[in-house]
Structure formats: C-alpha cells, structure tokens
N, C-alpha and C positions, 0 to 999 in steps of 0.2 A: 921425878924428872924424866926417867925413861918412858913412863906411861904417857906423859905429856908429848914427848917426841913421837911416840907411836901414833897417837891421836892426830897430831899435825900431819904426819906422813900419810895417814889414811884419809884425810879430808878430801883430796881430789878424787879418790875412789868413791867415797860416799856421795859426793856431789855428782859424779858421773852416773852412779846408780839411780839417782833421783831424776836425771835428765836424759838418760839413755833412750827412753821411749819418745822423747820429744823430737820427732823427725820431720814434722810438717809445719809450715807457716800457717797461722790462723787466717782464714780468708775473710777478714773483717773489712768493713768500709765505714769509717766514721761519718761520711756524708750521706749515708743511706738511712734516712729517717724512718722508713717503713721497717727496716731491720732493727733499728734501735728501739722502736716502739714494741715490736714483737718480743725482743729481748727483755725489755722492761716489764712487760706483762708476765713473762715466764719467771723472772726474778722475784717479782712481788708475790705472785701466786704460789711459788714453790720454795725458792731459797729463803725468803723472808720468814718462813715458818720457824726456822731454827737459827738462822744467821741474821745478825743485825747489820745495819749499814748506817751507823750513827753520824757519819760525816757527809751524808747525802740527804738533802731535803726533797720532799715530793715536788715542791714548786720548781725545782731545776728541770723537771720533765718538760716544761714549756720550751726548753732549749732544743728538744728533739721533735717539736712540732705538735705537742699536745696542748690543749687549752686547759685552764683551771677547771672548767666544767667537766671535761672528759676525765681529768684526774680524780675529781671528787666522785663522779658517778661510777667509774670503772676500776680505780686502783687504790682508793683509800679504804682502810679498815674502819670499823665502827669506832667513833670517838676520836679518830685522828683528824688533823687539820692539814690544809695544803702546805703550810709553812713548817710543819713538824719534820724532824729527822725520821729516817726509816728505822724505827725501833721495833723490838719484838716483845711479846708479853712473857715469853719463857724466862724463868728465873735461871741465872747462870749456874747456881749450885745444882738445880734439878738437871740441867743439861749435862753437867759433868758427871752426875750420878748415872744418867741413862746412857751416855755415849763414852764415858771414861775420860773425856776431855771437853772443855768448854768450846763450842763451835766459834771459830774466829769471826770477827767483824769483817765484812766483805767490801767495805768502802774503798779500800786501797789494795785489795788482793792482787789486782793486775799489776800495779806498780811494784809490788813485792815479788811476784812470781813471773810476770810476763804473760802476754796474750797467747803465745805459742804453748807455754806450759799449761795454762788453763784449758785451752782448746783440746790438748792431748789428754789432760786429766778427765774431762767430762766424757771422753770417748773411751777411756781406758779401764773401766770397771769390768771385773770378771768374777764368776762364782768361785768361792773358796770356802769350803766348809771348816777350815781350821781357824777362821776368824770369828769373833763374837757376832758380827752382823751377817756372816755368810757371804760377804763380798770383800774383794781386794782390788787394788788398782795397780796397773803396770807402771804408772808414773810415781805413785806415792805408796810404797809398800807398807802393808799393815795399817792402812788408813782406817780411822774409826768411823768415818762417814759411810753409811749404806748408799746403795745406788738408788737415788730418788727418782731417776728417769728410766728405770728398767722396763716399765710398761711401754715407753716410747721406743727404746732401743732394742729390748729383748735381752736374752741372756747370752753372755760370752764365756768361754773358758780359755785358759792359757795353755797353749801347747808348749810343754816344757822342753821339747827337743828343738823347736824352731824359735821359741820365745815370742811367738806371735799369737794374737787373739783370734779365736774362731767363734763365729756366731752359731750357736746350736739351737736357739729358740727365738724366732723372729718376734719383734715387737709390733706396735701399731704403725711405726714408721719404717720404711726401708732404709738401708744404710745411708744413701744419699740424702734422704729427707732428714734423718737424724743428724747428720753432719751439718746440714743447713740450720737445723733447730739449735744446735750447740753453737754454731757460728754467730747466730743472732744474740744468744745469751752472752757470749764472749764479747761481742761488739758493744752491747749495753754496759757490761761491767768495765770495759776499757773507758767508755765515756764517763761512767760513774766515778772512776778513780781520779779523773781530772776533767771535770765538766767544762772548764775554761780553756782547755788545750787549744781549740780552734781559734779562740779570740787571742790567746797568747801568741800563737804563731803569726796571726795576721798583724798584731801589734808589733811583733818583732821585725817584720819586714819594713814597716813604717819607721821604726827606730833606726834600722840600718840605713835606710834611705836618707833620713835626717842627718845621721852622722856622716854619710858620704857628702852631702851638700855642705855641711859644716866644715868638713875637712878642706873642700875646695875653697870656701870663703876664707878660712883661716890662712891657707897658703897665699891667697891673693893679698890679704891684709899684711902678712909677714913680708911679702915681696915689696909692697908699697912702702912699708915702714923702713926697710933696710936699703932701699934703692940708692939713697944719697949718702949712705955710710960706707966708707971704704976701710 
C-alpha cells in the first residue's frame, strides 16, 4: 500500500519530466496542403519503415490535394493498393528484438501525445553513448528509437548545466529549415490522427445553426400554444 501511495505521489513529477522540454507550440497549419503533402512524403519514406499506421488508408491522401495517380506513382510501396491501410512488412517480434520494444502504430500518436509534444520530440534528440542506440531525447528519456533524421538535423549534445541542447555537428539542413521539416511532418501526423477533423468542425457549425433556428421555432410554437391558456 505504501509503495502504491509513493507511486501516485510521484506521478506528477514523472509527467513533468516527460513534458518539461515541451516549451513551444507546433507551428502547424491544417489548411496548408503543400505542408501536408511534404509531411506525408516524409512519413511514408522514413517513418513507415518501422512504424505502421494501420488506421490510415492511402486513399485518404486525396483529402490533402493528391490524386490517386500521384499516390500510386509516388507514395505506394510495391504490392500495395490505394485503398490499403499503411502497413509495414517488418515483423513485430523482429522489431522488438532489434529495438527492445515494438515500435508503436503512429495512426493516432498525435491524439495520444499532442502536436506540441511530437514537434518537441522530433527536435529533441541528442548524442548519448550510455544508450544502446547512441541517442537519447530530451522529451522522452531513454527512448529506444534512434535519431532517424540526424543527417538532416546534425548532432546535438545535452548541456547538463543549462539542460539545453547544443548543435555540435551541423546537418544538411540549418536549424530553421529542420524546424520547418519537422513542422510539416507534425502537420501531416495531426491530419492522419483525425482526417475528418475539418469536416467535423464544419458540420458542427451547421448543427449549431440548426439547433439555434429550432430553438427559435420551438419558442414561437410554445408561445402560440399557451397564449390562450391562463
């Protein structure tokens, strides 16, 4: 019982440790189709090698301005069809053997973590020779995932005095370009987590308008029905 109480007491501290580095809002724009398309290309070419997205189908990419022809020619793997979910060929048991943990499905990662967390996470990798992969993350301590975009970002180290990341080896992209690269990926993953979000919000406005009109009509009917009753 005492151990349970200690764990409960430490939960806020643990949660803070995982979110302390999330200090910026992700600069995403769900209406920017060019950004969404760049993010989709990055996700499919890089993330989909290890992570599945089983709740997302390729044909939903038409919602971000791509045609089925473009999807087939540029984004489908051999043997996949436009209506297929975004699966991977990697066996989950092999993945667990290689990484120590099965890579999570990323279909709803943004809904689970939030866009700000993901944006900070993809920018928060640093070299750490004490970990099996040689990488660590300021947002997710002891993460099993290596830094797949180190060639784009370069290599960072953690200054243990200031608890800030320092770029010691530049990558192919400068910091501003890498931030934009990650923002595009985050933007797409936010779309993938809820492809119908824009339609849902639009429908919600019409529902509220309908309920408003219905309320007015209902009040008028009530007034007409009760006007002769004292």
